C-alpha positions as CSV (number, residue, x, y, z in Angstrom):
1,X,63.4,97.0,127.1
2,X,63.6,95.4,123.7
3,X,60.6,95.9,121.4
4,X,59.2,92.7,120.0
5,X,58.2,94.4,116.7
6,X,60.6,92.8,114.2
7,X,62.6,96.1,113.9
8,X,66.4,96.4,114.4
9,X,67.4,98.1,117.6
10,X,69.7,101.0,116.9
11,X,72.3,100.0,119.6
12,X,72.4,96.4,118.2
13,X,73.2,97.6,114.7
14,X,75.8,100.1,116.0
15,X,77.6,97.3,117.9
16,X,77.9,95.2,114.8
17,X,78.8,98.0,112.4
18,X,81.5,99.2,114.8
19,X,83.5,96.1,114.0
20,X,84.0,97.2,110.4
21,X,87.6,98.4,109.9
22,X,89.2,99.7,106.7
23,X,93.0,99.9,105.9
24,X,92.6,102.5,103.2
25,X,90.4,104.0,100.5
26,X,90.7,105.0,96.9
27,X,88.4,106.9,94.6
28,X,88.2,108.6,91.2
29,X,85.6,110.8,89.5
30,X,84.5,109.8,86.0
31,X,83.0,112.1,83.3
32,X,82.1,109.8,80.4
33,X,80.2,110.5,77.2
34,X,78.2,107.9,75.3
35,X,79.2,105.3,74.1
36,X,81.4,104.3,77.0
37,X,82.0,101.4,79.3
38,X,84.5,100.0,81.8
39,X,85.1,96.8,83.6
40,X,86.5,96.1,87.1
41,X,88.0,92.8,87.9
42,X,87.3,91.0,91.2
43,X,89.1,92.6,94.1
44,X,89.6,91.9,97.8
45,X,87.8,95.1,98.9
46,X,84.4,96.7,98.7
47,X,83.6,98.9,95.7
48,X,81.0,101.6,95.2
49,X,79.6,103.7,92.4
50,X,77.6,106.9,92.9
51,X,75.9,108.4,89.9
52,X,75.8,112.2,90.1
53,X,74.6,112.8,86.5
54,X,73.0,110.8,83.7
55,X,72.2,107.1,83.6
56,X,74.1,103.8,83.2
57,X,73.8,100.1,83.6
58,X,75.7,97.7,85.9
59,X,76.4,94.0,85.3
60,X,77.8,92.0,88.2
61,X,79.4,88.6,88.0
62,X,77.2,86.1,89.9
63,X,74.1,88.4,89.6
64,X,71.6,87.5,86.9
65,X,69.7,90.8,86.6
66,X,71.2,93.9,85.1
67,X,70.8,97.0,87.2
68,X,70.0,100.5,85.8
69,X,71.3,103.4,87.7
70,X,70.2,107.1,87.5
71,X,71.2,110.3,89.2
72,X,71.6,109.9,92.9
73,X,71.7,106.1,92.9
74,X,74.4,104.3,94.9
75,X,75.6,100.7,94.4
76,X,77.9,98.9,96.7
77,X,79.7,95.6,96.0
78,X,80.7,94.5,99.5
79,X,82.8,91.5,98.3
80,X,84.3,93.3,95.3
81,X,82.8,91.1,92.6
82,X,83.9,91.6,89.1
83,X,81.5,93.9,87.2
84,X,81.0,96.2,84.2
85,X,79.5,99.7,84.0
86,X,78.4,101.3,80.8
87,X,75.9,103.7,79.2
88,X,74.2,100.9,77.2
89,X,74.3,97.1,77.3
90,X,75.7,97.1,73.8
91,X,78.6,99.4,74.5
92,X,82.1,98.0,74.5
93,X,84.1,98.0,77.8
94,X,87.7,98.7,78.6
95,X,89.4,97.8,81.9
96,X,89.2,100.6,84.4
97,X,92.9,100.1,85.3
98,X,93.9,100.7,81.7
99,X,91.7,103.8,81.4
100,X,93.2,105.3,84.6
101,X,96.7,104.6,83.3
102,X,95.9,106.4,80.0
103,X,95.8,110.0,78.9
104,X,92.1,110.5,79.9
105,X,92.9,110.5,83.6
106,X,94.1,113.7,85.2
107,X,94.1,114.9,88.8
108,X,91.6,112.3,90.1
109,X,89.2,112.6,87.2
110,X,88.7,110.2,84.3
111,X,87.3,111.7,81.0
112,X,86.5,109.8,77.9
113,X,83.8,108.3,75.7
114,X,82.3,109.0,72.2
115,X,81.0,112.5,72.7
116,X,77.3,111.6,73.3
117,X,75.2,112.0,76.4
118,X,77.4,112.5,79.5
119,X,77.3,110.4,82.7
120,X,79.2,111.4,85.8
121,X,80.1,109.0,88.6
122,X,82.1,108.9,91.8
123,X,83.8,105.5,92.1
124,X,85.7,104.2,95.1
125,X,86.7,101.2,97.1
126,X,87.8,100.2,100.6
127,X,90.2,97.5,101.7
128,X,89.0,95.6,104.7
129,X,91.5,95.1,107.5
130,X,90.7,91.4,107.5
131,X,87.8,90.4,105.3
132,X,88.2,86.7,106.0
133,X,87.2,87.2,109.7
134,X,84.5,89.8,109.1
135,X,81.1,88.4,109.9
136,X,79.1,91.3,108.4
137,X,80.7,91.1,105.0
138,X,79.8,87.4,104.5
139,X,76.1,88.1,105.3
140,X,75.7,90.7,102.6
141,X,74.5,90.1,99.0
142,X,76.9,90.6,96.0
143,X,75.4,94.0,95.2
144,X,73.4,96.6,97.2
145,X,71.4,99.1,95.2
146,X,70.1,102.1,97.0
147,X,67.9,104.3,94.8
148,X,67.9,108.0,95.5
149,X,64.2,108.2,95.9
150,X,63.8,105.1,98.0
151,X,62.4,105.4,101.5
152,X,65.4,103.4,102.7
153,X,67.7,106.3,101.8
154,X,67.4,108.6,104.8
155,X,68.4,112.3,105.0
156,X,71.8,111.5,106.5
157,X,72.7,109.2,103.6
158,X,71.4,111.7,101.0
159,X,73.5,114.5,102.6
160,X,76.6,112.3,102.6
161,X,76.1,111.4,99.0
162,X,75.6,115.1,98.1
163,X,78.7,116.2,100.0
164,X,80.8,113.4,98.5
165,X,79.7,114.4,95.0
166,X,80.4,118.1,95.7
167,X,83.9,117.5,97.2
168,X,84.9,115.1,94.4
169,X,83.9,117.6,91.7
170,X,85.3,120.8,93.4
171,X,88.8,119.5,93.8
172,X,89.5,122.0,96.6
173,X,92.6,121.8,98.8
174,X,92.2,118.9,101.2
175,X,89.5,117.3,99.0
176,X,91.3,113.9,99.2
177,X,91.0,113.7,103.0
178,X,87.4,115.0,102.9
179,X,86.3,112.5,100.3
180,X,87.9,109.6,102.2
181,X,86.1,110.5,105.4
182,X,82.8,111.0,103.6
183,X,83.3,107.7,101.7
184,X,83.8,105.9,105.0
185,X,80.6,107.5,106.3
186,X,78.8,106.7,103.1
187,X,79.6,103.0,103.3
188,X,78.5,102.7,106.9
189,X,75.3,104.7,106.3
190,X,74.5,102.6,103.2
191,X,74.9,99.4,105.3
192,X,72.6,100.8,108.0
193,X,70.0,101.6,105.4
194,X,70.2,98.2,103.8
195,X,70.2,96.2,107.0
196,X,67.3,98.2,108.4
197,X,65.1,97.7,105.3
198,X,62.2,95.3,106.0
199,X,62.7,93.7,102.6
200,X,66.2,92.3,103.5
201,X,65.3,90.1,106.4
202,X,65.1,86.6,105.0
203,X,68.5,85.5,106.1
204,X,71.8,86.9,107.4
205,X,72.5,89.5,110.1
206,X,69.6,91.7,109.1
207,X,67.2,88.8,109.7
208,X,69.0,87.8,112.9
209,X,68.9,91.3,114.3
210,X,65.1,91.4,113.8
211,X,64.8,88.3,116.0
212,X,65.0,89.7,119.6
213,X,66.3,86.5,121.0
214,X,69.0,85.8,118.4
215,X,70.0,89.5,118.4
216,X,70.6,89.4,122.2
217,X,73.1,86.6,121.6
218,X,74.8,88.3,118.7
219,X,75.3,91.6,120.6
220,X,76.5,89.7,123.7
221,X,79.3,88.1,121.7
222,X,80.2,91.4,120.0
223,X,80.5,93.2,123.4
224,X,82.4,90.4,125.1
225,X,84.1,88.1,122.6
226,X,86.7,87.1,125.3
227,X,84.1,85.5,127.5
228,X,84.0,81.7,127.7
229,X,80.9,81.4,125.5
230,X,79.2,78.0,125.0
231,X,76.0,77.2,123.2
232,X,74.4,76.9,126.6
233,X,75.4,80.4,127.8
234,X,74.4,81.9,124.5
235,X,71.0,80.1,124.6
236,X,70.6,81.5,128.1
237,X,71.0,85.1,126.7
238,X,68.3,84.2,124.2
239,X,66.0,82.6,126.7
240,X,65.8,79.4,124.6
241,X,66.7,75.8,124.9
242,X,70.1,74.9,123.5
243,X,68.8,72.9,120.6
244,X,66.1,75.4,119.5
245,X,68.7,78.2,119.8
246,X,71.4,76.4,117.8
247,X,68.9,75.6,115.0
248,X,67.4,79.1,114.9
249,X,70.8,80.8,115.0
250,X,72.2,78.7,112.1
251,X,69.0,79.3,110.0
252,X,69.3,83.1,110.4
253,X,73.1,83.8,110.6
254,X,74.2,81.0,108.3
255,X,76.8,79.4,110.7
256,X,76.8,77.8,114.1
257,X,76.9,79.9,117.3
258,X,80.4,78.8,118.2
259,X,81.6,79.4,114.6
260,X,80.3,83.0,115.0
261,X,82.1,83.3,118.3
262,X,85.4,82.3,116.8
263,X,84.9,84.6,113.8
264,X,84.3,87.6,116.1
265,X,87.3,86.7,118.2
266,X,89.5,86.5,115.2
267,X,88.2,89.8,113.9
268,X,89.0,91.5,117.2
269,X,92.4,89.8,117.3
270,X,93.3,90.9,113.8
271,X,92.4,94.5,114.7
272,X,94.5,94.4,117.8
273,X,97.5,92.9,116.0
274,X,97.4,95.7,113.4
275,X,96.6,98.7,115.5
276,X,98.2,98.0,119.0
277,X,101.6,97.3,120.5
278,X,100.3,94.4,122.5
279,X,102.2,91.2,122.3
280,X,100.6,88.3,120.6
281,X,100.2,86.6,124.0
282,X,98.3,89.7,125.2
283,X,96.1,89.7,122.2
284,X,95.4,86.0,122.7
285,X,94.4,86.7,126.3
286,X,92.3,89.7,125.2
287,X,90.1,87.5,122.9
288,X,89.7,84.6,125.4
289,X,92.6,82.2,124.8
290,X,94.7,81.0,127.7
291,X,96.9,79.0,125.3
292,X,99.0,80.9,122.8
293,X,99.3,77.8,120.7
294,X,95.5,77.2,120.4
295,X,95.1,80.9,119.6
296,X,97.7,80.6,116.8
297,X,96.1,77.5,115.3
298,X,92.6,79.1,115.4
299,X,93.9,82.4,113.9
300,X,95.6,80.6,111.0
301,X,92.7,78.4,110.4
302,X,90.4,81.4,110.0
303,X,92.6,84.0,108.3
304,X,95.1,81.8,106.5
305,X,98.1,83.3,108.2
306,X,99.8,83.4,111.5
307,X,99.3,86.2,114.0
308,X,102.9,87.3,113.4
309,X,102.4,87.4,109.7
310,X,99.2,89.5,110.2
311,X,101.1,92.0,112.3
312,X,103.9,92.2,109.8
313,X,101.6,92.7,106.8
314,X,99.8,95.8,108.2
315,X,100.1,98.6,105.7
316,X,98.3,100.8,103.2
317,X,95.6,99.6,100.8
318,X,96.5,98.3,97.4
319,X,95.0,100.9,95.0
320,X,94.3,101.1,91.3
321,X,97.3,102.6,89.5
322,X,96.8,106.3,89.2
323,X,93.6,106.5,91.3
324,X,93.7,108.7,94.4
325,X,94.6,106.5,97.3
326,X,94.4,107.6,100.9
327,X,95.8,105.0,103.3
328,X,95.2,104.8,107.1
329,X,98.3,105.4,109.3
330,X,100.3,102.3,109.8
331,X,100.6,100.8,113.3
332,X,103.5,102.3,115.2
333,X,103.6,105.6,113.2
334,X,103.4,109.0,114.9
335,X,99.7,109.2,113.8
336,X,98.7,105.8,115.1
337,X,97.9,105.1,118.8
338,X,97.4,101.7,120.3
339,X,93.7,101.1,120.7
340,X,91.6,98.6,122.6
341,X,88.6,97.2,120.9
342,X,85.3,98.6,122.0
343,X,83.8,96.5,124.8
344,X,87.0,94.5,125.5
345,X,87.1,93.7,129.2
346,X,90.0,92.7,131.5
347,X,91.1,89.0,131.2
348,X,88.8,86.5,132.9
349,X,89.5,83.2,134.3
350,X,86.7,81.5,132.4
351,X,88.1,80.7,129.0
352,X,87.2,78.3,126.3
353,X,89.2,78.1,123.1
354,X,87.1,77.6,120.0
């Protein structure tokens, strides 16, 4: 039974976070002495910075307030906004790409600065498999700041941050693989902490998941995107009238119910195209399209490319030159197996292309 307490149900959040897929990861460790500063241009993947020693400040394009970070703090930029990190607001910055390409970078660690107080960071990024069709990313703010002493940061997240810091610093054999797995976990755990925080519930998926009726519709779509959903059937899941449901859904999620259905279908389709050997027609059927042509039009409208182009482009992440990059196995390789999306059911007669 769902609790009407305004809290997020664990299974609901798990169903949504399970849709996040990354094509690769990159990271570097930075030991920088004051004065120092680096800038990162806008990128098509999420970025994070974990402070393991010292203090620094962060300025993010599109965010008015400067953030100050101290030991144990974690910041995530889900949309990869351009930003600058430095020891002081007055310190000059250099492009991170240039610093990594220079003599101060060696074996995954960047060293530099003016010889003053030292700050140590673990910096990394993830390339989404298909950010354009990912509903979670669009609902997140430009920057998420998790303070080490905040109640939002649970024991699992603290342990993950501690292990990530230790592995990045130790440089033991197999550290690259370990850091990548830990960074994946760190990203998911950080999103769980953020989305579960009561202070982040004004709008977006966090707010929608706290509304038991809207959450019921969201999870139903995530579990069965191939079903012939209509506003009426979704309103039935929410036990609301169609008009009241549509208005409430848009107010919380930021898009119409059927737009969300299409977004989830395209996300599932993109995953299948990259990670399975199914034909495009089979993928179309899997996500609820009887017509290959209508599926192709919808997919291109939402992702900007055809299903065939999506399949052909599957490959490793684009990394910063010199940074450690660990890419996921490409579809069709000996390390990759065809997968079905969680909750995908056998094709049904009831279809409705959106």
